[in-house]
PyMOL commands that place a pseudoatom at each C-alpha (Angstrom):
pseudoatom trace, name=CA, resn=UNK, resi=1, chain=A, elem=C, hetatm=0, pos=[-3.867, -29.457, -25.076]
pseudoatom trace, name=CA, resn=UNK, resi=2, chain=A, elem=C, hetatm=0, pos=[-5.131, -28.730, -21.561]
pseudoatom trace, name=CA, resn=UNK, resi=3, chain=A, elem=C, hetatm=0, pos=[-1.817, -27.107, -20.619]
pseudoatom trace, name=CA, resn=UNK, resi=4, chain=A, elem=C, hetatm=0, pos=[-2.031, -24.740, -23.606]
pseudoatom trace, name=CA, resn=UNK, resi=5, chain=A, elem=C, hetatm=0, pos=[-5.500, -23.586, -22.558]
pseudoatom trace, name=CA, resn=UNK, resi=6, chain=A, elem=C, hetatm=0, pos=[-4.314, -23.030, -18.987]
pseudoatom trace, name=CA, resn=UNK, resi=7, chain=A, elem=C, hetatm=0, pos=[-1.303, -21.022, -20.201]
pseudoatom trace, name=CA, resn=UNK, resi=8, chain=A, elem=C, hetatm=0, pos=[-3.510, -18.886, -22.439]
pseudoatom trace, name=CA, resn=UNK, resi=9, chain=A, elem=C, hetatm=0, pos=[-5.886, -18.144, -19.567]
pseudoatom trace, name=CA, resn=UNK, resi=10, chain=A, elem=C, hetatm=0, pos=[-3.039, -17.485, -17.114]
pseudoatom trace, name=CA, resn=UNK, resi=11, chain=A, elem=C, hetatm=0, pos=[-1.292, -15.082, -19.505]
pseudoatom trace, name=CA, resn=UNK, resi=12, chain=A, elem=C, hetatm=0, pos=[-4.517, -13.181, -20.143]
pseudoatom trace, name=CA, resn=UNK, resi=13, chain=A, elem=C, hetatm=0, pos=[-5.311, -13.052, -16.438]
pseudoatom trace, name=CA, resn=UNK, resi=14, chain=A, elem=C, hetatm=0, pos=[-1.841, -11.792, -15.434]
pseudoatom trace, name=CA, resn=UNK, resi=15, chain=A, elem=C, hetatm=0, pos=[-1.838, -9.261, -18.291]
pseudoatom trace, name=CA, resn=UNK, resi=16, chain=A, elem=C, hetatm=0, pos=[-5.275, -7.971, -17.361]
pseudoatom trace, name=CA, resn=UNK, resi=17, chain=A, elem=C, hetatm=0, pos=[-4.313, -7.743, -13.715]
pseudoatom trace, name=CA, resn=UNK, resi=18, chain=A, elem=C, hetatm=0, pos=[-1.166, -5.804, -14.650]
pseudoatom trace, name=CA, resn=UNK, resi=19, chain=A, elem=C, hetatm=0, pos=[-3.145, -3.322, -16.748]
pseudoatom trace, name=CA, resn=UNK, resi=20, chain=A, elem=C, hetatm=0, pos=[-5.669, -2.931, -13.921]
pseudoatom trace, name=CA, resn=UNK, resi=21, chain=A, elem=C, hetatm=0, pos=[-2.892, -2.243, -11.390]
pseudoatom trace, name=CA, resn=UNK, resi=22, chain=A, elem=C, hetatm=0, pos=[-1.293, 0.292, -13.746]
pseudoatom trace, name=CA, resn=UNK, resi=23, chain=A, elem=C, hetatm=0, pos=[-4.640, 2.052, -14.104]
pseudoatom trace, name=CA, resn=UNK, resi=24, chain=A, elem=C, hetatm=0, pos=[-4.990, 2.206, -10.331]
pseudoatom trace, name=CA, resn=UNK, resi=25, chain=A, elem=C, hetatm=0, pos=[-1.520, 3.750, -10.062]
pseudoatom trace, name=CA, resn=UNK, resi=26, chain=A, elem=C, hetatm=0, pos=[-2.324, 6.422, -12.652]
pseudoatom trace, name=CA, resn=UNK, resi=27, chain=A, elem=C, hetatm=0, pos=[-5.647, 7.203, -11.001]
pseudoatom trace, name=CA, resn=UNK, resi=28, chain=A, elem=C, hetatm=0, pos=[-4.026, 7.439, -7.571]
pseudoatom trace, name=CA, resn=UNK, resi=29, chain=A, elem=C, hetatm=0, pos=[-1.366, 9.839, -8.877]
pseudoatom trace, name=CA, resn=UNK, resi=30, chain=A, elem=C, hetatm=0, pos=[-3.999, 11.994, -10.557]
pseudoatom trace, name=CA, resn=UNK, resi=31, chain=A, elem=C, hetatm=0, pos=[-6.157, 12.208, -7.447]
pseudoatom trace, name=CA, resn=UNK, resi=32, chain=A, elem=C, hetatm=0, pos=[-3.136, 13.037, -5.297]
pseudoatom trace, name=CA, resn=UNK, resi=33, chain=A, elem=C, hetatm=0, pos=[-2.026, 15.813, -7.673]
pseudoatom trace, name=CA, resn=UNK, resi=34, chain=A, elem=C, hetatm=0, pos=[-5.523, 17.249, -7.698]
pseudoatom trace, name=CA, resn=UNK, resi=35, chain=A, elem=C, hetatm=0, pos=[-5.673, 17.218, -3.900]
pseudoatom trace, name=CA, resn=UNK, resi=36, chain=A, elem=C, hetatm=0, pos=[-2.277, 18.937, -3.620]
pseudoatom trace, name=CA, resn=UNK, resi=37, chain=A, elem=C, hetatm=0, pos=[-3.311, 21.670, -6.054]
pseudoatom trace, name=CA, resn=UNK, resi=38, chain=A, elem=C, hetatm=0, pos=[-6.575, 22.284, -4.244]
pseudoatom trace, name=CA, resn=UNK, resi=39, chain=A, elem=C, hetatm=0, pos=[-4.890, 22.354, -0.837]
pseudoatom trace, name=CA, resn=UNK, resi=40, chain=A, elem=C, hetatm=0, pos=[-2.319, 24.881, -2.063]
pseudoatom trace, name=CA, resn=UNK, resi=41, chain=A, elem=C, hetatm=0, pos=[-5.012, 27.071, -3.535]
pseudoatom trace, name=CA, resn=UNK, resi=42, chain=A, elem=C, hetatm=0, pos=[-7.060, 26.967, -0.320]
pseudoatom trace, name=CA, resn=UNK, resi=43, chain=A, elem=C, hetatm=0, pos=[-4.019, 27.714, 1.833]
pseudoatom trace, name=CA, resn=UNK, resi=44, chain=A, elem=C, hetatm=0, pos=[-3.035, 30.499, -0.539]
pseudoatom trace, name=CA, resn=UNK, resi=45, chain=A, elem=C, hetatm=0, pos=[-6.431, 32.145, -0.211]
pseudoatom trace, name=CA, resn=UNK, resi=46, chain=A, elem=C, hetatm=0, pos=[-6.623, 31.735, 3.555]
pseudoatom trace, name=CA, resn=UNK, resi=47, chain=A, elem=C, hetatm=0, pos=[-3.097, 32.679, 4.527]
pseudoatom trace, name=CA, resn=UNK, resi=48, chain=A, elem=C, hetatm=0, pos=[-1.843, 34.707, 1.582]
pseudoatom trace, name=CA, resn=UNK, resi=49, chain=A, elem=C, hetatm=0, pos=[1.483, 33.016, 0.889]
pseudoatom trace, name=CA, resn=UNK, resi=50, chain=A, elem=C, hetatm=0, pos=[3.274, 29.913, 2.057]
pseudoatom trace, name=CA, resn=UNK, resi=51, chain=A, elem=C, hetatm=0, pos=[5.953, 32.138, 3.623]
pseudoatom trace, name=CA, resn=UNK, resi=52, chain=A, elem=C, hetatm=0, pos=[3.342, 33.772, 5.846]
pseudoatom trace, name=CA, resn=UNK, resi=53, chain=A, elem=C, hetatm=0, pos=[2.134, 30.335, 6.898]
pseudoatom trace, name=CA, resn=UNK, resi=54, chain=A, elem=C, hetatm=0, pos=[5.662, 29.303, 7.860]
pseudoatom trace, name=CA, resn=UNK, resi=55, chain=A, elem=C, hetatm=0, pos=[6.293, 32.546, 9.770]
pseudoatom trace, name=CA, resn=UNK, resi=56, chain=A, elem=C, hetatm=0, pos=[2.945, 32.313, 11.541]
pseudoatom trace, name=CA, resn=UNK, resi=57, chain=A, elem=C, hetatm=0, pos=[3.621, 28.729, 12.505]
pseudoatom trace, name=CA, resn=UNK, resi=58, chain=A, elem=C, hetatm=0, pos=[6.995, 29.744, 13.978]
pseudoatom trace, name=CA, resn=UNK, resi=59, chain=A, elem=C, hetatm=0, pos=[5.332, 32.564, 15.912]
pseudoatom trace, name=CA, resn=UNK, resi=60, chain=A, elem=C, hetatm=0, pos=[2.749, 30.206, 17.429]
pseudoatom trace, name=CA, resn=UNK, resi=61, chain=A, elem=C, hetatm=0, pos=[5.430, 27.698, 18.398]
pseudoatom trace, name=CA, resn=UNK, resi=62, chain=A, elem=C, hetatm=0, pos=[7.416, 30.377, 20.232]
pseudoatom trace, name=CA, resn=UNK, resi=63, chain=A, elem=C, hetatm=0, pos=[4.282, 31.565, 22.019]
pseudoatom trace, name=CA, resn=UNK, resi=64, chain=A, elem=C, hetatm=0, pos=[3.456, 28.006, 23.060]
pseudoatom trace, name=CA, resn=UNK, resi=65, chain=A, elem=C, hetatm=0, pos=[6.975, 27.381, 24.329]
pseudoatom trace, name=CA, resn=UNK, resi=66, chain=A, elem=C, hetatm=0, pos=[7.008, 30.611, 26.358]
pseudoatom trace, name=CA, resn=UNK, resi=67, chain=A, elem=C, hetatm=0, pos=[3.605, 29.926, 27.895]
for i in range(1, 67): cmd.bond("trace and resi %d" % i, "trace and resi %d" % (i + 1))
show_as sticks, trace
zoom trace
């Protein structure tokens, strides 16, 4: 009798913990996707295009190496 109660509690606990961890994973993915979209939009407004960012970065590296 006591073992059955323990098994019921353990199963519920492990199941609840699994659902909680899954929820954390989904929330983490959602927040990361939101951050990526916002960062791309900010970089797009500031620099124009990602190609211009890459070319500008290369230009600054060459200037730093030559200096």
